[in-house]
C-alpha positions as CSV (number, residue, x, y, z in Angstrom):
1,M,-7.6,9.5,16.7
2,I,-6.7,12.8,15.4
3,S,-3.4,13.8,13.2
4,F,-2.6,17.1,11.8
5,N,-1.5,18.8,8.5
6,R,1.0,21.0,8.2
7,N,-0.9,23.9,8.2
8,N,-1.8,22.7,11.9
9,E,-5.5,21.1,10.4
10,P,-7.0,18.5,12.0
11,K,-7.5,15.2,10.3
12,I,-9.9,12.6,11.5
13,I,-8.2,9.4,11.1
14,R,-10.7,6.6,11.7
15,P,-9.8,3.2,13.6
16,W,-9.7,0.0,12.5
17,S,-11.1,-2.2,14.8
18,P,-14.5,-1.0,15.0
19,V,-16.8,-3.8,13.1
20,P,-19.4,-0.8,11.5
21,T,-22.3,-0.8,12.6
22,D,-24.2,-2.0,9.4
23,S,-21.8,-4.8,8.6
24,P,-23.0,-8.0,9.2
25,E,-22.2,-10.0,12.7
26,W,-20.8,-13.4,11.3
27,L,-18.3,-13.2,7.7
28,K,-17.2,-16.6,5.5
29,C,-13.6,-17.0,5.3
30,S,-13.2,-16.5,1.3
31,N,-10.5,-19.7,1.4
32,C,-11.8,-22.5,4.0
33,K,-15.3,-21.2,4.0
34,S,-15.9,-20.8,7.9
35,L,-17.8,-18.6,9.2
36,I,-16.5,-16.1,11.2
37,Y,-17.4,-13.6,14.2
38,A,-16.7,-10.2,12.5
39,K,-15.8,-9.1,15.3
40,Q,-13.1,-11.9,16.3
41,L,-12.2,-11.5,13.1
42,K,-10.8,-7.4,13.2
43,E,-9.1,-8.3,16.9
44,N,-7.3,-11.0,14.9
45,L,-6.3,-8.5,12.4
46,D,-8.0,-9.5,9.7
47,V,-6.7,-12.7,9.1
48,C,-8.9,-16.1,9.5
49,P,-8.5,-17.7,13.0
50,K,-9.4,-20.7,11.3
51,C,-6.8,-20.4,8.2
52,N,-5.0,-17.6,8.2
53,Y,-6.2,-16.6,5.0
54,Y,-5.7,-12.8,5.1
55,F,-8.3,-10.2,4.2
56,K,-8.3,-6.6,2.9
57,M,-7.5,-4.0,4.9
58,T,-8.0,-0.3,4.4
59,A,-5.5,2.1,4.4
60,L,-6.7,3.8,7.3
61,E,-6.5,0.5,9.3
62,R,-2.9,-0.1,8.6
63,I,-2.0,3.1,9.5
64,E,-3.7,2.4,12.6
65,L,-1.9,-0.5,12.7
66,L,1.7,0.3,12.3
67,L,2.3,3.8,13.5
68,D,2.3,4.5,17.3
69,P,-1.0,6.2,18.4
70,D,-1.5,10.1,17.8
71,S,1.7,10.3,16.3
72,F,0.4,10.3,12.4
73,F,-0.1,13.1,10.0
74,E,-1.5,13.4,6.5
75,M,0.9,15.5,4.0
76,F,-0.5,15.7,0.3
77,S,-3.9,15.1,1.6
78,D,-5.4,18.2,-0.9
79,M,-5.2,16.2,-4.2
80,E,-7.5,14.4,-5.9
81,S,-7.6,13.4,-9.4
82,F,-9.6,14.7,-12.9
83,D,-10.8,13.9,-15.9
84,I,-8.3,14.7,-17.4
85,L,-8.7,12.6,-20.9
86,G,-12.4,12.7,-21.1
87,F,-12.3,9.4,-20.7
88,D,-16.2,7.2,-21.1
89,D,-16.5,3.4,-21.7
90,S,-19.8,3.9,-22.4
91,K,-20.5,2.9,-19.0
92,K,-20.1,5.1,-16.8
93,S,-17.9,8.1,-16.7
94,Y,-14.4,7.9,-14.5
95,S,-15.6,11.0,-13.4
96,Q,-18.6,8.6,-11.8
97,K,-15.9,6.5,-11.2
98,L,-13.8,8.8,-8.9
99,Q,-16.7,10.7,-7.1
100,E,-18.0,6.7,-6.5
101,A,-14.4,5.8,-4.8
102,E,-14.3,9.2,-2.3
103,Q,-18.2,8.3,-1.1
104,K,-16.9,4.4,-0.6
105,T,-13.4,4.8,0.9
106,G,-13.7,8.2,2.5
107,L,-10.9,9.3,0.6
108,K,-9.5,11.5,-2.4
109,E,-7.2,9.1,-3.6
110,A,-6.1,5.5,-3.7
111,I,-3.4,6.4,-1.2
112,I,-2.8,8.0,2.1
113,T,1.0,9.9,2.6
114,G,2.3,11.5,6.0
115,E,4.8,11.9,8.4
116,G,5.1,8.9,11.4
117,L,6.3,7.4,14.8
118,I,6.5,3.9,14.4
119,D,8.0,2.5,18.0
120,G,9.5,5.8,18.6
121,H,11.2,6.2,15.0
122,K,10.1,9.0,13.0
123,V,9.1,7.7,9.2
124,C,7.6,9.0,5.9
125,I,5.0,6.6,5.1
126,G,2.3,6.0,2.2
127,V,-0.4,3.5,2.0
128,M,-1.6,2.1,-0.6
129,E,-5.6,1.8,-1.1
130,F,-7.4,-0.5,-2.8
131,D,-10.7,0.3,-2.5
132,F,-9.8,3.3,-4.6
133,I,-10.4,1.9,-8.2
134,G,-8.2,-0.8,-7.5
135,G,-5.5,1.1,-5.7
136,S,-4.9,1.7,-9.1
137,M,-2.3,4.6,-9.8
138,G,-2.7,7.6,-11.7
139,I,-1.4,11.7,-11.3
140,V,-2.1,12.1,-8.0
141,V,-0.6,9.0,-6.9
142,G,2.4,9.7,-8.7
143,E,2.7,12.8,-7.8
144,K,2.0,12.3,-3.7
145,V,4.9,9.2,-4.2
146,F,7.3,11.8,-5.7
147,R,6.2,14.0,-2.8
148,L,7.0,11.8,-0.6
149,A,10.5,10.6,-1.4
150,E,11.3,14.1,-2.4
151,Y,10.0,15.2,1.3
152,A,11.9,12.3,2.4
153,N,15.0,12.9,0.8
154,E,15.3,16.1,2.6
155,H,14.4,15.2,5.5
156,N,16.7,12.7,6.3
157,L,13.6,10.2,7.4
158,P,13.4,6.5,6.1
159,L,11.0,5.8,3.8
160,I,7.8,3.3,3.4
161,I,5.3,2.7,1.1
162,V,3.1,0.0,1.5
163,S,1.5,-1.7,-1.6
164,A,-2.0,-3.0,-2.7
165,S,-2.8,-2.0,-6.3
166,G,-3.8,-3.5,-9.7
167,G,-1.8,-1.0,-11.0
168,A,-1.4,2.1,-13.5
169,R,-4.6,3.0,-14.3
170,M,-5.8,3.2,-17.8
171,Q,-8.4,5.8,-17.1
172,E,-5.4,8.4,-17.3
173,G,-3.6,6.6,-20.1
174,M,0.1,7.8,-20.8
175,F,-0.3,10.3,-18.5
176,S,-0.9,7.5,-15.9
177,L,2.4,5.6,-17.2
178,M,4.5,8.3,-16.6
179,Q,4.4,7.6,-13.2
180,M,5.6,4.8,-13.3
181,A,8.9,6.6,-14.7
182,R,8.6,9.7,-12.3
183,T,8.2,7.5,-8.9
184,S,10.9,5.6,-9.9
185,A,13.0,8.4,-10.6
186,A,12.5,10.0,-7.3
187,I,13.0,6.8,-5.3
188,G,16.2,6.1,-7.1
189,K,17.6,10.0,-6.4
190,F,16.8,9.1,-2.2
191,K,18.1,6.0,-2.6
192,N,21.6,7.7,-3.9
193,N,21.8,10.1,-0.5
194,N,21.7,6.6,1.4
195,G,18.3,7.3,2.4
196,L,16.7,3.7,3.9
197,Y,13.6,2.6,1.6
198,I,11.3,-0.3,2.8
199,S,8.9,-1.5,0.5
200,V,5.8,-3.3,2.1
201,L,3.8,-6.0,-0.5
202,T,0.4,-7.3,0.8
203,N,-2.2,-8.5,-1.7
204,P,-2.6,-7.5,-4.4
205,T,0.8,-5.9,-6.2
206,T,0.7,-5.8,-9.6
207,G,1.1,-4.1,-13.0
208,G,2.3,-1.1,-13.2
209,V,3.2,-0.5,-9.4
210,S,5.2,-3.5,-9.2
211,A,6.6,-2.3,-11.7
212,S,7.8,0.4,-10.4
213,F,8.3,1.6,-7.0
214,S,6.8,-1.3,-5.3
215,F,10.5,-3.5,-6.1
216,L,12.7,-1.0,-5.8
217,G,12.5,-1.4,-1.4
218,D,16.2,-1.4,0.1
219,I,14.4,-4.2,1.7
220,I,11.0,-5.7,0.3
221,I,8.4,-7.6,2.9
222,A,5.7,-8.8,1.5
223,E,2.4,-10.4,4.0
224,P,1.9,-13.9,3.5
225,K,0.1,-15.5,-0.1
226,A,-0.1,-12.3,-1.3
227,L,-0.6,-11.7,-5.0
228,I,3.1,-10.3,-6.4
229,G,3.1,-9.6,-10.3
230,F,3.4,-7.6,-13.1
231,A,0.6,-9.1,-15.9
232,G,-1.9,-12.3,-14.8
233,A,-1.1,-15.6,-15.1
234,R,-3.5,-16.3,-17.6
235,V,-2.1,-13.8,-19.7
236,I,1.2,-15.3,-19.3
237,E,0.2,-18.2,-20.0
238,Q,-1.5,-17.3,-23.4
239,T,1.5,-14.9,-24.5
240,T,4.0,-18.0,-23.1
241,K,2.3,-21.2,-24.4
242,Q,3.4,-22.5,-21.0
243,K,2.4,-24.0,-18.2
244,L,3.2,-21.9,-14.8
245,P,4.5,-23.3,-11.6
246,P,2.6,-23.8,-8.3
247,R,2.3,-20.7,-6.1
248,F,3.4,-18.3,-9.1
249,Q,2.9,-14.7,-8.2
250,T,3.0,-15.2,-4.4
251,A,5.5,-14.2,-1.7
252,E,6.4,-17.2,-1.3
253,F,7.5,-18.1,-5.2
254,L,9.0,-14.6,-4.8
255,L,10.8,-15.0,-1.6
256,D,12.2,-18.9,-2.6
257,H,13.7,-17.4,-6.1
258,G,15.1,-14.4,-4.1
259,L,12.6,-11.7,-5.3
260,I,12.0,-10.3,-2.1
261,D,13.8,-10.2,1.5
262,K,11.2,-11.6,3.6
263,I,7.6,-12.5,4.2
264,V,5.9,-10.9,8.0
265,E,2.3,-11.9,9.4
266,R,0.5,-9.1,10.1
267,K,0.9,-9.3,13.8
268,F,4.4,-8.7,13.3
269,L,4.7,-6.3,10.9
270,K,5.2,-3.7,13.5
271,K,8.2,-4.6,15.6
272,M,9.7,-6.1,12.3
273,L,9.7,-2.6,10.8
274,S,10.8,-0.6,14.3
275,K,13.7,-3.5,14.1
276,I,14.8,-2.5,10.8
277,L,14.8,1.3,11.6
278,T,17.0,0.5,15.2
279,F,19.6,-1.0,13.2
280,Y,19.4,1.5,10.5
281,E,19.6,4.3,12.6
282,R,22.3,2.5,15.0
283,S,24.3,2.3,11.9
284,R,24.0,5.8,10.4
285,V,25.4,6.3,14.3
286,K,28.8,4.0,14.0
287,I,29.5,5.7,10.4
């Protein structure tokens, strides 16, 4: 799939479906421990065909899954992080971690932002990449979310963000935590202008990301059994000295307690987004 940025420069987006040539033919499900044929797993959208366990999807795979073919172009792709604090944990420098993450994912940061079509509906979309330092939010991730919300506001387009993150990026310290306020402010401005923001929560959505833009959606959708929360369950139990209830911090628990609007299986997610966008556009015409 080829997409183009604002300067009409081609961006090659890998298709999600093929299995890499160096990957094993058989995989073991982390949940039911069954052996799965890798090609079958990909054909089933990275969901175990035996127990419905959800494997991770890359940001590029999700873009391919959700958007119409050849409709996506990437924005703000030239932005990349640097070691603003000179962070060094004595094992590996932050600069080294950034370099390794780029080599592993083929991306410059933990989110891809751009514009595309969902069943013909034009949207602004941001999709997070967990394999880039745990999908953590630093200065660049925050700036890209901020700019995407501003762009959606200026062009009167719906905004969709698919979250997959361990939270704020500790290697950027307070600069990272500032992004919680900046992204929230940009989305607040967008919503005050009657913009539609759909937040999609995947496994995991935690920390500073869950405490900022991920839970500001007009409509919040989650994938089944996704881990969603702020602090880890063990930290909460140690702090409160109380045993947490079953399924705590799962999508199902949050739905039962009114914190999200719907749980949608991966194979139906594009159809659900399309229905919401259709209803939104019709309601605006009537107004």
